[in-house]
Each structure stands twice: as C-alpha cells, then as structure tokens.
Backbone as CSV, one residue per row, in Angstrom:
resi,resn,N_x,N_y,N_z,CA_x,CA_y,CA_z,C_x,C_y,C_z
1,MET,-22.794,-19.112,7.888,-21.722,-18.207,7.288,-20.794,-17.821,8.210
2,ALA,-19.807,-17.895,8.272,-18.639,-17.589,9.222,-17.729,-16.180,8.224
3,SER,-18.020,-15.129,9.114,-17.514,-14.234,8.514,-16.500,-13.336,9.328
4,GLY,-15.233,-13.477,8.894,-14.382,-12.760,9.725,-14.023,-13.622,11.064
5,SER,-14.057,-14.573,10.993,-13.726,-15.781,11.824,-11.955,-16.010,11.945
6,PRO,-11.324,-16.242,12.855,-9.965,-16.266,12.650,-9.536,-17.506,12.067
7,SER,-8.727,-17.752,11.118,-7.997,-19.052,10.409,-7.830,-20.182,11.489
8,SER,-7.889,-21.221,11.156,-7.127,-22.281,12.290,-5.792,-22.685,12.358
9,SER,-5.198,-21.982,10.863,-3.724,-22.178,10.584,-2.996,-20.527,9.864
10,PRO,-3.244,-19.470,10.678,-2.918,-18.266,10.026,-1.418,-18.527,9.860
11,ASP,-0.524,-19.130,10.356,0.665,-18.830,10.137,1.456,-19.630,9.109
12,THR,0.818,-20.330,8.223,1.558,-21.127,6.879,0.968,-21.052,6.115
13,ALA,0.817,-19.739,5.408,-0.083,-19.670,4.248,0.955,-19.773,2.850
14,THR,0.951,-21.141,2.509,1.778,-21.319,1.471,1.695,-21.417,0.282
15,GLY,0.164,-21.204,-0.195,-0.576,-21.207,-1.443,-0.980,-22.618,-1.694
16,SER,-0.274,-23.682,-0.908,-1.025,-25.263,-1.357,-1.595,-25.258,-0.242
17,GLY,-1.338,-24.920,0.888,-2.062,-25.132,2.451,-1.635,-26.578,2.761
18,THR,-2.022,-26.695,4.502,-2.019,-27.847,4.910,-3.170,-28.845,4.041
19,ASP,-4.142,-28.464,4.036,-5.505,-29.124,3.362,-5.946,-28.382,2.311
20,PRO,-5.802,-28.449,1.424,-6.099,-27.662,0.110,-7.409,-27.828,-0.197
21,ALA,-8.162,-29.138,0.272,-9.296,-29.749,-0.254,-10.298,-28.708,1.011
22,ARG,-9.995,-27.817,1.801,-10.935,-27.644,2.673,-10.614,-26.217,3.206
23,PRO,-10.950,-25.413,2.480,-10.915,-23.929,2.587,-11.941,-22.997,3.570
24,ASP,-13.181,-24.542,3.551,-14.317,-23.508,4.812,-13.363,-23.829,6.084
25,THR,-12.309,-24.478,6.552,-11.720,-24.286,7.618,-11.088,-23.103,8.194
26,GLY,-10.852,-22.450,6.929,-9.729,-21.254,6.827,-8.214,-21.699,6.878
27,GLU,-7.924,-22.900,6.555,-6.599,-23.064,6.724,-6.082,-22.401,5.540
28,PRO,-4.622,-22.201,5.502,-4.317,-20.968,4.446,-4.529,-21.793,3.208
29,LEU,-4.614,-20.967,2.307,-4.543,-20.765,1.032,-4.049,-19.512,0.331
30,GLY,-2.587,-19.097,0.032,-2.828,-17.600,-0.223,-2.666,-17.489,-1.775
31,GLY,-2.377,-16.394,-2.129,-2.075,-15.776,-3.595,-1.397,-14.620,-3.704
32,ALA,-1.399,-14.106,-4.893,-0.597,-12.956,-4.960,-0.612,-12.261,-6.181
33,GLY,0.192,-10.809,-6.344,-0.330,-10.352,-7.604,-0.287,-8.953,-7.397
34,SER,-0.725,-7.962,-7.723,-0.431,-6.418,-7.322,-1.429,-5.877,-6.387
35,ASP,-1.446,-4.479,-6.366,-2.479,-4.286,-5.222,-3.664,-3.590,-5.154
36,SER,-4.419,-4.238,-6.562,-5.666,-3.844,-7.008,-6.189,-4.927,-7.738
37,ASP,-7.623,-5.016,-7.777,-8.413,-5.750,-8.370,-8.294,-5.554,-9.823
38,SER,-8.066,-4.454,-10.116,-7.977,-3.471,-11.675,-6.247,-4.315,-11.894
39,ASP,-5.528,-4.140,-11.298,-3.827,-4.832,-11.404,-3.970,-5.998,-11.834
40,LEU,-4.947,-6.760,-10.898,-4.931,-8.434,-11.387,-5.791,-8.730,-12.677
41,GLY,-6.140,-7.575,-13.254,-6.888,-7.790,-14.537,-8.360,-8.388,-14.166
42,LEU,-8.807,-8.108,-12.652,-10.192,-8.423,-11.976,-11.124,-7.437,-12.389
43,SER,-11.190,-6.430,-12.846,-11.991,-5.476,-12.699,-12.911,-5.533,-13.932
44,LYS,-12.630,-6.120,-15.113,-13.320,-6.465,-16.070,-14.574,-7.486,-15.964
45,PHE,-14.428,-8.110,-14.497,-15.822,-8.835,-14.191,-16.622,-8.206,-13.188
46,ASP,-16.660,-6.497,-13.382,-17.400,-6.015,-12.695,-18.882,-6.345,-12.345
47,CYS,-19.382,-6.688,-11.317,-20.486,-7.315,-11.060,-21.751,-6.579,-11.517
48,SER,-21.418,-5.065,-11.472,-22.439,-4.002,-12.168,-22.730,-4.433,-13.506
49,ALA,-21.727,-5.180,-14.033,-21.836,-5.118,-15.553,-22.520,-6.351,-15.940
50,MET,-22.559,-7.250,-14.898,-22.804,-8.680,-15.099,-24.135,-9.075,-14.667
51,GLU,-24.770,-10.151,-15.075,-26.182,-10.257,-14.680,-26.295,-10.468,-13.215
52,MET,-26.642,-9.176,-12.450,-26.366,-9.212,-10.916,-27.382,-10.012,-10.265
53,VAL,-27.242,-10.961,-9.433,-28.205,-11.816,-8.596,-29.067,-11.078,-8.105
54,ASP,-30.452,-11.286,-7.801,-31.392,-10.730,-7.196,-31.301,-10.333,-5.653
55,GLN,-31.471,-9.450,-4.806,-31.169,-9.011,-3.519,-31.260,-10.092,-2.858
56,LEU,-30.623,-11.533,-2.554,-30.872,-12.286,-2.144,-30.358,-12.574,-0.411
57,GLU,-30.926,-13.105,0.342,-30.581,-12.630,1.805,-30.809,-14.176,2.579
58,GLY,-29.735,-14.024,3.625,-29.983,-15.118,4.644,-29.931,-16.425,4.222
59,GLU,-30.825,-17.461,4.170,-30.489,-18.928,3.395,-30.716,-19.241,2.499
60,GLU,-31.338,-18.242,1.579,-31.570,-18.280,0.223,-30.515,-17.736,-0.630
61,LEU,-29.552,-16.818,-0.242,-28.236,-16.468,-0.410,-27.275,-17.636,-0.291
62,GLU,-27.348,-18.133,0.784,-26.371,-19.018,1.409,-26.575,-20.416,0.359
63,ARG,-27.666,-20.710,0.297,-28.299,-21.676,-0.852,-27.823,-21.570,-2.336
64,GLU,-28.009,-20.346,-2.576,-27.517,-19.783,-4.048,-26.124,-19.884,-4.123
65,PHE,-25.264,-19.520,-3.045,-23.697,-19.619,-3.106,-23.338,-20.950,-3.192
66,GLU,-24.063,-21.935,-2.081,-23.362,-23.472,-2.492,-23.676,-23.833,-3.822
67,SER,-24.571,-23.770,-4.440,-24.819,-24.044,-5.968,-23.656,-23.618,-6.551
68,ALA,-23.689,-22.355,-6.577,-22.615,-21.891,-7.738,-21.193,-22.703,-7.419
69,ALA,-21.057,-22.757,-6.023,-19.420,-23.266,-5.689,-19.402,-24.707,-6.562
70,ASP,-20.706,-25.490,-6.170,-20.964,-26.826,-6.961,-20.741,-26.845,-8.527
71,ARG,-21.091,-25.743,-9.085,-21.398,-25.629,-10.468,-19.815,-25.506,-10.878
72,VAL,-18.920,-24.899,-10.101,-17.609,-24.463,-10.617,-16.773,-25.573,-11.225
73,ARG,-17.071,-26.629,-10.488,-16.386,-27.911,-10.912,-16.068,-28.029,-12.268
74,ASP,-17.456,-27.698,-13.031,-17.268,-27.673,-14.581,-16.891,-26.560,-15.206
75,LEU,-16.115,-25.643,-14.722,-15.735,-24.447,-15.293,-14.122,-24.041,-15.384
76,VAL,-13.500,-24.989,-14.601,-12.205,-25.047,-14.393,-11.323,-25.103,-15.714
77,GLN,-11.612,-25.592,-16.998,-11.276,-25.890,-17.814,-11.675,-24.674,-18.738
78,THR,-12.581,-24.120,-18.597,-12.889,-23.172,-19.152,-12.640,-21.913,-18.915
79,ALA,-12.572,-21.565,-17.642,-12.668,-20.051,-17.174,-11.360,-19.588,-17.249
80,SER,-10.933,-18.205,-17.541,-9.485,-18.010,-17.587,-8.939,-17.756,-16.216
81,ARG,-7.542,-17.556,-15.654,-7.091,-17.455,-14.244,-7.310,-16.137,-13.975
82,ASP,-7.547,-15.205,-14.605,-8.455,-14.187,-13.744,-9.646,-14.294,-13.018
83,GLN,-10.368,-15.018,-13.942,-11.705,-15.835,-13.643,-11.685,-16.357,-11.996
84,LEU,-10.910,-17.448,-12.092,-10.599,-18.034,-11.245,-10.103,-17.499,-9.717
85,LEU,-8.820,-16.744,-10.128,-8.818,-15.608,-9.014,-9.751,-15.134,-8.211
86,TYR,-10.565,-14.446,-9.329,-11.740,-13.730,-8.634,-12.561,-14.422,-7.845
87,LEU,-12.803,-15.610,-8.652,-13.819,-16.521,-7.634,-13.232,-16.823,-6.260
88,TYR,-11.940,-17.201,-6.405,-11.179,-17.913,-5.217,-11.351,-16.996,-4.058
89,ALA,-10.813,-15.720,-4.386,-10.652,-14.671,-3.540,-12.176,-14.121,-2.704
90,ARG,-13.287,-14.279,-3.411,-14.517,-14.152,-3.056,-15.279,-15.224,-2.158
91,TYR,-14.566,-16.361,-2.875,-14.763,-17.741,-1.906,-14.308,-17.476,-0.497
92,LYS,-13.005,-17.122,-0.226,-12.275,-17.140,0.925,-12.831,-15.848,1.869
93,GLN,-13.178,-15.283,1.019,-13.806,-13.812,1.955,-15.132,-14.101,2.481
94,ALA,-16.067,-15.024,1.532,-17.304,-15.217,2.343,-16.961,-16.300,3.713
95,LYS,-15.959,-16.941,3.533,-16.195,-18.230,4.099,-14.945,-17.884,5.623
96,VAL,-14.246,-17.019,5.175,-13.324,-16.994,6.338,-13.580,-15.186,6.822
97,GLY,-13.889,-14.562,5.878,-13.472,-13.111,6.108,-12.435,-12.482,5.781
98,LYS,-12.012,-11.276,6.239,-10.808,-10.523,5.640,-9.581,-11.275,5.823
99,CYS,-8.761,-11.150,4.624,-7.705,-11.900,4.631,-6.746,-11.791,5.961
100,ASN,-6.373,-13.020,6.621,-5.857,-13.146,7.936,-4.346,-13.854,7.863
101,THR,-3.859,-13.814,6.777,-2.742,-14.968,6.684,-1.621,-14.002,6.259
102,SER,-0.302,-14.720,6.220,0.783,-13.867,5.809,1.241,-14.244,4.370
103,LYS,2.003,-13.609,3.886,2.086,-13.463,2.592,2.834,-14.889,2.316
104,PRO,2.456,-15.713,1.261,3.396,-16.932,1.194,5.102,-16.342,0.589
105,GLY,5.888,-17.395,0.581,7.199,-17.146,0.290,7.399,-16.765,-1.150
106,PHE,8.829,-16.684,-1.243,8.948,-16.043,-2.592,8.993,-17.031,-3.732
107,PHE,9.190,-18.360,-3.723,9.043,-19.009,-4.558,7.543,-19.635,-4.857
108,ASP,6.701,-19.337,-3.665,5.392,-20.003,-3.988,4.505,-19.092,-5.197
109,PHE,4.920,-19.111,-6.480,4.279,-17.789,-7.173,2.620,-17.967,-6.952
110,GLU,2.085,-19.278,-7.397,0.713,-19.288,-7.490,-0.085,-18.964,-6.441
111,GLY,0.936,-18.965,-4.967,0.306,-19.130,-3.283,-0.096,-17.448,-3.490
112,GLN,1.278,-16.813,-3.777,1.374,-15.389,-3.788,0.130,-14.587,-4.619
113,ARG,-0.474,-15.330,-5.857,-1.273,-14.192,-6.751,-2.651,-14.679,-5.624
114,LYS,-2.850,-15.631,-5.397,-4.296,-16.187,-4.633,-4.221,-15.421,-3.100
115,TRP,-3.315,-15.235,-2.533,-2.957,-14.359,-1.328,-3.686,-12.827,-1.604
116,GLN,-2.679,-12.442,-2.545,-2.855,-10.911,-2.971,-4.312,-10.695,-3.612
117,ALA,-5.002,-11.554,-4.396,-6.334,-11.525,-4.504,-7.346,-11.435,-3.573
118,TRP,-7.130,-12.088,-2.575,-8.027,-12.132,-1.506,-7.563,-11.134,-0.621
119,LYS,-6.546,-10.354,-0.162,-6.058,-9.475,0.680,-6.625,-8.213,-0.209
120,ASN,-6.749,-8.192,-1.494,-7.275,-6.811,-2.283,-8.809,-6.696,-2.006
121,LEU,-9.402,-7.742,-1.135,-10.923,-7.433,-0.712,-11.371,-7.032,0.234
122,GLY,-10.287,-6.751,1.108,-10.173,-5.629,2.433,-11.294,-6.297,3.167
123,GLU,-12.171,-5.387,3.563,-13.118,-5.423,4.623,-14.572,-5.860,4.133
124,MET,-14.424,-6.390,2.392,-15.425,-6.582,1.927,-16.346,-7.551,2.476
125,GLY,-17.748,-7.362,2.931,-18.776,-8.162,3.650,-19.091,-9.419,2.826
126,THR,-19.618,-10.712,3.476,-19.854,-11.764,3.241,-20.793,-11.821,2.206
127,ASP,-22.083,-11.176,2.499,-23.104,-10.840,1.476,-22.758,-10.262,0.292
128,GLN,-21.855,-9.521,0.106,-21.307,-8.977,-1.170,-20.132,-9.935,-1.826
129,ALA,-19.356,-10.445,-0.788,-18.854,-11.688,-1.514,-19.306,-12.968,-2.036
130,MET,-20.324,-13.048,-1.477,-21.582,-14.224,-2.216,-22.121,-13.769,-3.453
131,GLN,-22.565,-12.583,-3.460,-23.255,-12.056,-4.264,-22.239,-11.645,-5.687
132,GLU,-21.195,-11.929,-5.620,-20.028,-11.405,-6.797,-19.685,-12.627,-7.111
133,TYR,-19.915,-13.455,-6.057,-19.192,-14.876,-6.536,-20.203,-15.438,-7.667
134,ILE,-21.729,-15.506,-7.254,-22.674,-16.068,-7.792,-22.517,-15.603,-9.190
135,SER,-22.945,-13.958,-9.188,-22.876,-13.248,-10.466,-21.769,-13.839,-11.505
136,LEU,-20.436,-14.167,-11.248,-19.438,-14.506,-12.330,-19.806,-15.636,-12.467
137,VAL,-20.050,-16.743,-11.750,-20.752,-17.738,-11.797,-21.993,-18.169,-13.169
138,ASN,-22.706,-17.447,-12.513,-24.106,-17.265,-13.383,-23.620,-16.896,-14.794
139,VAL,-22.621,-15.905,-14.948,-22.287,-15.446,-16.600,-21.431,-16.532,-17.045
140,LEU,-20.898,-17.148,-16.498,-19.607,-18.353,-16.908,-20.813,-19.536,-17.189
141,ASP,-21.604,-19.635,-16.763,-22.355,-20.991,-16.518,-23.996,-20.699,-16.460
142,PRO,-24.201,-19.533,-17.728,-25.906,-19.214,-17.630,-26.612,-20.615,-17.370
143,GLU,-26.592,-21.587,-18.332,-27.530,-22.737,-18.175,-28.150,-23.242,-16.457
144,GLY,-26.722,-23.029,-15.946,-26.646,-23.733,-14.599,-27.466,-22.817,-13.695
145,SER,-27.674,-21.572,-13.900,-28.470,-20.518,-13.011,-29.905,-20.815,-12.905
146,THR,-30.519,-22.095,-13.899,-32.148,-21.972,-13.217,-32.355,-23.044,-12.517
147,LYS,-33.571,-22.549,-11.677,-33.645,-23.570,-10.613,-33.669,-24.811,-10.742
148,GLU,-34.338,-25.794,-11.801,-34.192,-26.828,-11.890,-32.954,-27.479,-12.002
149,ARG,-31.760,-26.840,-12.658,-30.243,-27.167,-12.987,-29.840,-27.174,-11.365
150,ARG,-30.310,-26.314,-10.606,-29.352,-26.283,-9.360,-29.903,-27.149,-8.575
151,THR,-30.937,-27.151,-8.271,-31.818,-28.671,-7.600,-31.157,-30.143,-7.904
152,GLU,-30.832,-30.207,-9.269,-30.258,-31.180,-9.967,-28.817,-31.513,-9.384
153,ARG,-28.263,-30.411,-9.292,-26.573,-30.603,-9.520,-26.101,-30.581,-8.017
154,ARG,-26.961,-29.985,-6.687,-26.398,-29.544,-5.546,-26.171,-31.025,-4.830
155,THR,-24.701,-30.873,-4.512,-24.315,-32.062,-3.740,-23.374,-31.786,-2.522
156,GLY,-23.698,-30.425,-2.036,-22.937,-30.203,-1.025,-22.321,-28.392,-1.379
157,PHE,-21.615,-28.387,-0.367,-21.080,-26.815,-0.453,-20.283,-27.006,-1.609
158,GLY,-19.341,-27.339,-2.066,-18.591,-27.428,-3.010,-17.276,-27.136,-2.811
159,GLY,-16.886,-26.778,-1.602,-15.664,-26.463,-1.144,-14.246,-26.756,-1.643
160,ALA,-14.255,-28.264,-1.587,-13.299,-28.681,-2.482,-12.868,-28.341,-3.512
161,THR,-13.814,-28.013,-4.486,-13.703,-27.765,-5.958,-13.272,-26.434,-5.900
162,VAL,-13.758,-25.745,-5.250,-13.129,-24.398,-5.072,-11.734,-24.033,-4.720
163,SER,-11.435,-24.891,-3.719,-10.090,-24.616,-3.224,-9.180,-24.878,-3.963
164,SER,-9.392,-25.930,-4.896,-8.113,-26.485,-5.819,-8.391,-25.695,-6.980
165,LEU,-9.399,-24.834,-7.284,-9.397,-24.326,-8.634,-7.611,-23.769,-9.139
166,TYR,-7.206,-22.992,-8.221,-6.098,-22.104,-8.853,-4.692,-22.892,-8.727
167,GLN,-4.659,-24.385,-9.240,-3.357,-25.079,-8.732,-2.408,-25.054,-9.920
168,GLU,-1.637,-25.188,-9.918,-0.651,-24.976,-11.155,-1.187,-25.973,-12.293
169,GLU,-1.476,-27.328,-12.019,-1.847,-28.019,-13.355,-2.976,-27.856,-13.418
170,MET,-3.607,-26.662,-13.266,-5.126,-26.520,-13.670,-4.952,-25.268,-14.511
171,ILE,-3.684,-24.511,-14.900,-3.403,-23.291,-15.918,-3.550,-23.852,-17.136
172,ARG,-4.321,-23.274,-18.138,-4.572,-23.854,-19.189,-3.318,-23.530,-20.024
173,GLU,-2.695,-24.398,-21.137,-1.586,-24.091,-21.683,-1.412,-22.533,-22.575
174,GLU,-2.685,-22.340,-22.970,-2.566,-21.105,-23.911,-2.753,-19.854,-23.203
175,ASP,-2.861,-20.331,-21.639,-2.955,-18.957,-20.543,-1.426,-18.746,-20.317
176,LYS,-0.459,-19.661,-20.318,0.630,-19.447,-19.744,1.318,-18.601,-20.595
177,ASN,2.417,-17.720,-19.672,3.319,-16.729,-20.498,4.879,-17.247,-19.837
178,ILE,5.733,-16.082,-20.365,6.811,-16.583,-20.293,7.349,-16.701,-18.733
179,PHE,6.755,-16.192,-18.217,7.030,-15.816,-16.340,6.637,-17.562,-16.190
180,ASP,5.470,-17.917,-16.687,4.947,-19.199,-15.870,6.181,-20.186,-16.781
181,TYR,6.592,-20.144,-17.772,7.317,-21.168,-18.521,8.665,-21.221,-17.850
182,CYS,9.082,-19.874,-17.042,10.440,-19.669,-16.281,10.394,-20.335,-15.311
183,ARG,9.309,-20.570,-14.468,9.016,-20.919,-13.349,8.949,-22.480,-13.447
184,GLU,8.535,-23.063,-14.318,8.608,-24.614,-14.806,9.746,-25.174,-15.337
185,ASN,10.733,-23.926,-15.542,11.842,-24.248,-16.223,11.842,-25.286,-17.625
186,ASN,10.757,-24.613,-18.462,10.668,-25.110,-19.862,10.872,-24.317,-20.883
187,ILE,12.749,-24.519,-20.851,13.091,-23.896,-21.805,12.788,-24.161,-23.317
188,ASP,11.890,-24.929,-23.584,11.576,-25.339,-25.187,10.612,-24.237,-25.277
189,HIS,9.312,-24.104,-24.630,8.555,-22.994,-24.601,9.056,-21.679,-24.403
190,ILE,10.078,-21.233,-23.612,10.605,-20.042,-23.618,11.372,-19.727,-25.218
191,GLY,11.788,-20.637,-25.902,12.679,-20.389,-26.752,11.475,-19.932,-28.141
192,LYS,10.410,-21.038,-28.063,9.366,-20.511,-28.819,8.804,-19.137,-28.839
193,ALA,8.530,-18.855,-27.505,7.759,-17.666,-27.033,8.754,-16.354,-27.847
194,ILE,10.096,-16.532,-27.606,11.196,-15.650,-28.168,11.284,-15.493,-29.621
195,ASN,11.076,-16.623,-30.007,11.040,-16.802,-31.489,9.754,-16.393,-31.929
196,SER,9.019,-16.218,-31.628,7.576,-16.054,-31.897,7.587,-14.187,-32.235
197,GLN,8.760,-13.455,-31.683,9.032,-11.773,-31.667,7.817,-11.458,-31.018
198,LYS,6.909,-11.892,-30.073,5.681,-11.495,-29.616,6.152,-11.215,-28.514
199,VAL,7.320,-11.491,-27.773,7.643,-11.193,-26.583,8.751,-10.298,-25.990
200,ASP,8.425,-9.481,-25.329,9.326,-8.393,-24.660,10.268,-8.989,-23.431
201,VAL,11.364,-9.763,-23.654,12.201,-10.740,-22.528,12.344,-9.500,-21.271
202,ASN,12.306,-8.218,-21.337,12.545,-7.299,-20.390,11.331,-6.808,-19.691
203,THR,10.035,-7.355,-20.226,8.867,-6.790,-19.597,9.162,-7.523,-17.867
204,LYS,8.123,-6.519,-17.232,7.924,-6.982,-15.949,6.412,-8.023,-15.330
205,ASP,6.570,-8.579,-14.884,5.415,-9.759,-14.466,4.325,-8.883,-13.867
206,GLU,3.478,-8.471,-14.964,2.220,-7.702,-14.398,1.552,-8.427,-13.109
207,GLU,1.765,-9.339,-13.095,0.681,-10.189,-12.227,1.300,-10.496,-10.452
208,ASP,2.610,-9.948,-10.810,3.120,-10.034,-9.390,3.537,-8.460,-9.082
209,ASN,3.775,-8.296,-7.792,4.005,-6.772,-7.071,5.527,-6.619,-6.877
210,GLU,6.116,-7.785,-7.186,7.842,-7.555,-7.108,8.247,-6.658,-8.309
211,GLY,7.553,-6.523,-8.959,8.121,-5.712,-10.385,9.434,-6.715,-10.748
212,GLN,9.726,-8.101,-10.960,10.241,-9.045,-11.589,10.571,-9.368,-12.951
213,THR,11.511,-9.364,-13.664,11.554,-9.843,-14.971,11.751,-11.438,-15.191
214,ALA,11.606,-11.987,-16.485,11.702,-13.142,-16.372,13.406,-13.862,-15.974
215,LEU,14.005,-12.835,-16.487,15.727,-12.968,-16.122,15.702,-13.248,-14.268
216,HIS,14.841,-12.290,-13.615,15.024,-12.611,-12.105,14.668,-13.810,-11.459
217,TYR,13.501,-14.376,-12.485,12.821,-15.518,-12.008,13.717,-16.724,-12.484
218,ALA,14.367,-16.654,-13.394,15.249,-17.957,-14.083,16.554,-17.766,-13.105
219,SER,17.086,-16.772,-12.642,18.406,-16.506,-11.738,17.838,-16.777,-10.114
220,ALA,16.823,-16.587,-9.672,16.466,-16.990,-8.561,16.263,-18.581,-8.484
221,CYS,15.637,-19.076,-9.321,15.405,-20.380,-9.488,16.694,-21.120,-9.918
222,GLU,17.517,-20.537,-10.252,18.620,-20.948,-10.616,19.034,-21.783,-12.021
223,PHE,18.110,-21.508,-13.110,18.231,-21.991,-14.133,18.971,-21.655,-15.528
224,ALA,20.088,-22.245,-15.172,21.670,-21.637,-15.836,20.978,-21.736,-17.542
225,ASP,20.528,-22.531,-17.818,20.157,-22.635,-19.074,19.200,-21.574,-19.675
226,ILE,18.276,-21.389,-19.216,17.365,-20.201,-19.431,17.726,-18.841,-19.039
227,VAL,18.512,-18.642,-18.180,19.179,-17.299,-17.872,20.245,-16.957,-19.267
228,GLU,20.830,-18.233,-19.563,21.209,-17.948,-20.730,20.959,-17.692,-22.167
229,LEU,19.787,-18.275,-22.181,19.179,-17.980,-23.512,18.362,-16.607,-23.478
230,LEU,18.071,-16.347,-22.209,17.203,-14.712,-21.949,18.544,-13.892,-22.368
231,LEU,19.384,-13.910,-21.921,20.440,-13.017,-22.046,20.891,-12.922,-23.579
232,ASN,20.926,-13.935,-24.572,21.201,-14.070,-25.751,19.974,-13.401,-26.566
233,ALA,18.951,-13.587,-25.903,17.802,-12.810,-26.764,17.526,-11.387,-26.117
234,GLY,18.355,-10.899,-25.388,18.483,-9.369,-25.131,17.933,-9.011,-23.788
235,ALA,18.242,-10.057,-22.946,17.513,-9.682,-21.563,18.608,-8.789,-20.946
236,ASP,18.176,-7.590,-20.045,18.896,-6.688,-19.371,19.115,-6.951,-18.362
237,PRO,20.426,-7.473,-17.679,20.873,-7.988,-16.425,20.647,-6.604,-15.500
238,SER,20.806,-5.599,-16.153,20.659,-3.817,-15.216,19.377,-3.583,-14.550
239,ILE,18.343,-4.480,-15.080,17.051,-4.126,-14.700,16.864,-4.523,-13.318
240,LYS,16.498,-3.242,-12.329,16.321,-3.800,-11.100,14.874,-4.218,-10.697
241,ASP,14.311,-4.962,-9.940,12.874,-5.197,-9.481,12.540,-4.179,-8.391
242,ILE,11.480,-4.126,-7.906,10.713,-2.817,-6.872,11.692,-2.906,-5.513
243,GLU,12.175,-3.630,-5.124,13.094,-3.400,-4.129,14.692,-3.349,-4.334
244,GLY,14.816,-2.526,-5.676,16.005,-2.409,-6.009,17.017,-3.398,-6.279
245,SER,16.690,-4.456,-6.417,17.572,-6.206,-6.794,17.793,-6.227,-7.924
246,LEU,18.784,-6.551,-8.473,19.202,-7.018,-9.659,19.167,-8.762,-9.632
247,PRO,18.933,-9.229,-11.380,18.929,-10.459,-11.248,20.022,-11.294,-10.544
248,GLU,21.335,-10.575,-10.501,22.416,-11.212,-9.995,22.255,-11.387,-8.452
249,GLU,21.499,-10.556,-8.099,21.277,-10.440,-6.142,20.462,-11.120,-6.028
250,VAL,19.749,-12.028,-7.014,18.490,-12.673,-6.373,19.146,-14.229,-6.782
251,THR,20.169,-14.617,-6.892,20.630,-15.842,-7.124,21.590,-16.338,-6.318
252,GLU,21.869,-17.646,-5.698,22.872,-17.876,-4.862,24.027,-18.836,-5.824
253,SER,23.643,-18.875,-7.033,24.563,-19.533,-8.378,25.848,-18.793,-8.580
254,SER,26.555,-19.369,-8.298,27.842,-18.541,-8.793,28.037,-18.257,-10.280
255,ALA,27.716,-19.568,-10.873,27.944,-19.585,-12.531,26.986,-19.130,-12.945
256,ILE,26.065,-18.519,-12.535,24.695,-17.560,-13.099,25.325,-16.114,-12.749
257,SER,25.984,-15.940,-11.264,26.300,-14.617,-11.349,27.297,-14.124,-12.241
258,SER,28.031,-15.124,-12.492,29.536,-14.907,-13.410,28.848,-14.556,-14.672
259,LEU,28.038,-15.149,-14.875,27.099,-15.261,-16.392,26.446,-13.560,-16.556
260,LEU,25.569,-13.628,-15.681,25.170,-12.304,-15.615,26.259,-10.980,-15.389
261,ARG,27.089,-11.070,-15.062,28.418,-10.057,-15.015,28.862,-10.128,-16.183
262,GLN,29.040,-11.114,-16.985,29.501,-11.229,-18.619,28.670,-10.072,-19.346
263,TYR,27.186,-10.312,-19.222,26.514,-9.421,-19.909,26.014,-8.046,-19.412
264,THR,26.731,-7.816,-18.252,26.460,-6.533,-17.536,27.727,-5.497,-18.042
265,ALA,28.952,-6.292,-18.035,30.178,-5.638,-18.090,30.265,-4.893,-19.549
266,PRO,30.958,-3.715,-19.207,30.686,-2.829,-20.799,31.099,-3.484,-21.949
267,LYS,30.884,-3.296,-23.188,31.330,-3.784,-24.292,32.569,-3.014,-25.097
268,GLY,33.331,-3.324,-25.507,34.509,-2.775,-26.339,35.865,-2.730,-25.755
C-alpha cells in the first residue's frame, strides 16, 4: 500500500482525469464542495456509529480493503452521492495519501467535489482511510461482509470501479437538485422544480464552497433561457458569491448581462 506517494500527474486534476480507470496510479481525479466533511454531508457516516471493522492490520487489512473495493460495483445505484464521495475520498487517501493535486477548474463541478472531499481528509493515515472505507461498505452491503462472499467475489483491487463511482452519469435522478439541472442545461426539470414551490431559487449551493446561486451557474454557463426562467421566478441578480461576484460578472454573454441588468434596475 502506498501512502503519501507523489502523484504521477499532479498538475492536471480535472475531475475526469487522464485515466479515470486507474486511481491507484495517483493520476488526478479531483472533487469539490465545502471545507469540512460535515459541510459535505459526510459526518453522518461517522465510523464510530457504524459497524466498525475489527482492528485489522497489515496484509489482512489490505485484503479486506480490496474486497470492499470490489463489492462497491454493486452499490453504485443505491448509495447516495455523499456516500460515494466518502468512499472516493478514502480510496484516494489509502492509495495516494494526502491530496497532492491542484483544484479543478471552475466548470468541472463534479471534479471539484471529489477534490474537496479528498483534500478534507488532510493527514489521515492509510490504515484509518481503509478502516473507514471498509466500515461504510459493510453498512451498505452487510451480506457482502461475510467471509464466504468475500472469497467468492474477490476479483482484484477494484480500482476501476471506485475511480469511476462519482461520474456525472452515475448520479441518480432523484438525487439531483436545481444546481445539477442548471449545469445540465435541463430547463424542463428546472421549471418543474420551481413549479413544485419546494425550491428557493436564491439559495446557495451547499455542496460548493464558491457560495453561488443557480443564477450564477446559469449565467456562467451562458444558458440564457434558464437565466430568464430563474429571473422570472424571483432569482435575485444582486446576490454575490463568496468572492463578491454578481451573476453578471461571471458571464461573458452580453445578452445575459443585459438581461440581468434589466432585473437589477430599480423599478418604477
């Protein structure tokens, strides 16, 4: 097990990575969100509250970790996005060590989340990362934690499965929110969310540490129809993100800038 070994390509952490099927090489596969596991919604998977793995060591711990990584392939469609992020971060920590790649670019939303989840683990040791990873897998797949099933299903390290867990296409529809729909340019689902009256169009994305609203995302991605829909639904173009930027200041579209100014101008 490599712990804290340098990445072979630390300078291109884009979320998808050059080779997303090989996290064991340390090739970049980033993530983002906020500054703590709690903010990411991961604290609810506190390993002390889960069925903790016995104090395994050495080769026995590695074998258990390998088995857990292989079992994850059957959990992708049932685990929540927070659980997948939790597993992703601990897999990277166990295989590579402390996060050693740069933050992905602005538009790589999923890559930012993965990078942040990994970075949040700081100096966590390899053994602890493996223990916590195994514990959550056992909670999600209790039948698979039996020795008989482990022996039957082990087919290698399972890295390819784990590395591709949190791809955009793996996010279940019921887990998506208005921010996901903005990134997808999915105006129909945004309209439905607004009409349900269960969505505050001015809320900031809790999974992003940029403090941006849906209007920021739609403006930055230059989705004019969505910008107009959000504005008509009461989106406030005067809300600033954590860097003090307005939606108008994150877009390069003159048409969107003009539209935002219309809704910012004093009425009457």
